[in-house]
C-alpha positions in Angstrom: -5.4 2.9 16.3 -3.9 5.3 13.8 -1.3 4.8 11.1 1.7 6.8 12.3 4.8 7.9 10.4 7.0 5.2 11.9 4.6 2.6 10.4 4.6 4.3 7.0 8.4 4.5 7.0 8.8 0.9 8.0 6.5 -0.4 5.3 8.2 1.8 2.7 11.7 0.6 3.7 10.9 -3.1 3.5 8.5 -3.1 0.6 10.9 -1.0 -1.4 9.8 1.2 -4.3 9.7 -0.3 -7.8 8.2 1.8 -10.5 8.2 -1.0 -13.1 6.3 -4.2 -12.6 8.4 -7.2 -11.4 8.0 -10.7 -10.0 8.6 -11.1 -6.2 10.5 -14.1 -4.8 7.5 -16.4 -5.1 6.5 -15.1 -8.6 3.8 -12.6 -7.8 3.6 -9.7 -10.2 4.3 -6.6 -8.1 4.7 -2.8 -8.5 5.1 0.3 -6.3 5.4 -0.5 -2.6 4.3 -4.1 -2.8 1.1 -3.6 -4.8 -0.3 -6.7 -6.4 -3.4 -7.8 -8.3 -4.7 -9.4 -5.1 -4.9 -5.9 -3.4 -8.6 -5.7 -4.2 -8.4 -2.0 -5.2 -6.8 0.3 -7.7 -6.1 -0.3 -11.4 -4.3 -3.6 -11.2 -0.8 -4.4 -12.6 0.4 -6.0 -15.8 3.7 -7.1 -17.1 5.9 -4.2 -18.2 3.7 -1.6 -16.5 5.2 1.6 -15.0 4.0 4.0 -12.3 5.0 7.4 -11.1 6.4 7.8 -7.5 3.4 10.0 -6.3 1.0 7.4 -7.7 2.9 4.5 -5.9 2.8 6.5 -2.6 -0.9 7.1 -3.0 -1.6 3.4 -3.6 0.5 2.5 -0.6 -1.5 4.8 1.7 -4.8 3.6 0.2 -3.7 0.0 0.8 -2.6 0.6 4.4 -5.9 2.4 5.1 -7.9 -0.5 3.7 -5.9 -3.1 5.6 -6.3 -1.0 8.8 -10.0 -0.9 8.3 -10.1 -4.7 8.0 -8.0 -5.5 11.0 -9.3 -3.0 13.5 -12.4 -5.1 14.4 -10.1 -8.1 15.2 -8.8 -6.5 18.4 -10.5 -7.2 21.7 -8.2 -4.7 23.4 -6.9 -1.4 22.0 -3.3 -1.4 20.8 -1.3 1.8 20.9 -0.2 3.3 17.6 3.1 1.4 17.5 1.6 -2.0 18.3 -1.1 -1.4 15.8 1.4 -0.2 13.2 3.7 -3.3 13.6 0.7 -5.6 13.3 -0.6 -3.6 10.3 2.7 -4.0 8.6 2.6 -7.7 9.2 -1.0 -8.0 7.9 -0.1 -5.9 4.8 2.8 -8.4 4.1 1.1 -11.7 4.9 -2.6 -10.9 4.2 -5.6 -10.2 6.4 -6.7 -13.9 6.6 -3.3 -15.1 7.8 -3.1 -12.3 10.3 -6.6 -13.1 11.7 -5.5 -16.6 12.4 -2.1 -15.7 13.8 -0.7 -16.5 17.2 0.5 -12.9 17.3 -3.1 -11.5 17.3 -4.3 -14.2 19.7 -1.6 -13.5 22.2 -2.1 -9.7 21.9 -5.8 -10.0 22.6 -5.0 -12.2 25.6 -2.8 -9.4 27.0 0.5 -11.3 26.3 2.5 -8.4 24.8 5.9 -10.1 24.9 4.4 -13.3 23.5 2.7 -11.4 20.7 6.0 -9.7 19.8 7.7 -13.1 19.7 5.0 -14.6 17.5 5.2 -11.7 15.1 8.7 -12.8 14.1 7.7 -16.2 13.0 6.5 -15.0 9.6 9.9 -15.0 8.0 9.4 -17.6 5.2 8.3 -17.5 1.6 7.9 -20.6 -0.5 8.9 -22.7 2.6 12.3 -20.9 2.9 13.5 -18.5 5.5 14.3 -15.2 3.8 16.8 -12.7 5.2 14.7 -9.8 4.1 11.6 -11.1 5.9 13.6 -11.9 9.0 14.9 -8.3 9.1 11.4 -6.9 8.5 9.9 -9.0 11.3 12.7 -7.8 13.7 11.9 -4.2 12.8 8.2 -4.8 13.3 8.9 -6.4 16.7 11.1 -3.4 17.7 8.3 -1.0 16.7 5.7 -3.1 18.5 7.7 -2.8 21.8 8.6 0.9 21.4 6.8 3.3 23.7 4.2 5.1 21.4 4.8 8.3 23.2 8.2 8.8 21.6 6.8 8.5 18.0 5.4 11.5 16.3 1.7 11.9 15.6 0.0 10.3 12.7 0.5 12.1 9.3 -2.5 12.5 7.0 -2.3 11.6 3.3 -4.5 14.6 2.5 -4.7 17.3 5.1 -7.9 19.3 5.5 -8.6 21.2 2.2 -11.3 23.4 0.9 -11.5 22.0 -2.6 -11.0 18.5 -4.2 -8.6 20.1 -6.6 -6.2 20.5 -3.7 -6.0 16.8 -3.1 -2.6 15.3 -3.7 -4.4 12.2 -5.2 -6.4 14.3 -7.7 -3.3 16.3 -8.6 -1.2 13.1 -9.1 -3.9 11.5 -11.3 -4.3 14.7 -13.4 -0.5 14.9 -13.8 -0.1 11.3 -14.8 -3.0 11.6 -17.3 -1.6 14.7 -18.8 1.9 13.2 -19.1 0.5 10.0 -20.6 -1.6 11.9 -23.1 1.4 13.9 -24.3 3.4 10.8 -24.8 0.6 9.0 -26.7 0.2 12.0 -29.0 3.9 12.1 -29.7 4.1 8.4 -30.4 1.0 8.2 -32.6 2.6 10.2 -35.4 5.5 7.7 -35.6 3.4 4.5 -35.8 1.5 2.6 -38.6 -2.3 2.4 -38.3 -2.4 -1.0 -36.6 0.1 0.0 -34.0 -1.9 3.2 -33.4 -5.0 1.3 -32.6 -3.1 -1.0 -30.2 -1.5 2.0 -28.4 -4.9 3.8 -28.2 -6.4 0.6 -26.6 -3.7 0.4 -23.9 -4.1 4.1 -23.3 -7.9 3.7 -22.8 -7.3 1.0 -20.2 -4.8 3.2 -18.3 -7.3 6.1 -18.3 -10.0 3.9 -16.9 -7.7 3.0 -14.0 -6.9 6.6 -13.4 -10.6 7.5 -13.5 -11.4 4.8 -10.9 -8.8 6.3 -8.5 -10.1 9.8 -9.0 -13.6 8.6 -8.4 -12.7 6.8 -5.2 -10.9 10.0 -3.9 -13.9 12.1 -4.7 -16.2 9.6 -3.0 -14.0 9.9 0.2 -14.0 13.7 -0.1 -17.8 13.6 -0.2 -17.8 11.4 2.9 -15.7 14.0 4.8 -12.2 12.7 4.2 -10.2 15.8 3.4 
C-alpha cells in the first residue's frame, strides 16, 4: 500500500496549485495543493498568506503520508498501489471520517471491486450541488482504481536515502524560504515607521515558528529512519 507517482500526479492535477490563500467553493480557506487549517499538521493558513512551490509540494507529500497512515488500518484486504492511491485521493478530498463510512471502502473490503469503483464516483457534490470538477476527479480516481498496478511505475520517495539531514529537500526548502523571507523583512524595515516595523516583526516571528515546526518534524522523521 504505497503512494505511487500516478496517485501523486492525480492529486496535484485536481487539487491544483495556488501559492496565495483563497476560498474554495464552500468557503474554506485553502493554499498549496488543497491544504487547509483542518489538515492537523503544518503551520496553518491565514488570509493573504503566500507559499513557495517547493513548500507546497512538501506539504502535499506530508499530507498524503498522514492520510495514508490513517486509512491503511481500515482495509481488511490489501489493495494494490493503484486501488490504494485512488482511495487515498478520495480520502484526501472528503476526509478520513467520511471515507471510513463510505460504501466504496465497505464494498472493497467485501471483495466487490467493480462496486467499490462505482461507489467512489458518488462523492461529486459540494454544498449539496454536483460540481463538474469533482465529477471529473471521481472519474479519474475510478480509472486509476481499475488500472492494472503493474503498468504504473514504482513509488517515488519524497526524500531519497541521504547521509545527512542537510541533504533533505524539506530542510533545504525551509532554509531557503527562511532566508528569502529574512531578506525581504530587512529590506522592508528600513522603509516603515516604528509601529509598522513592530507589526511586520510580529508576523515574521509567526512565520518562523511555522517553518521551525516543519524542520523539527523532518528531523524527527530522520531520527526515526526516514531518509
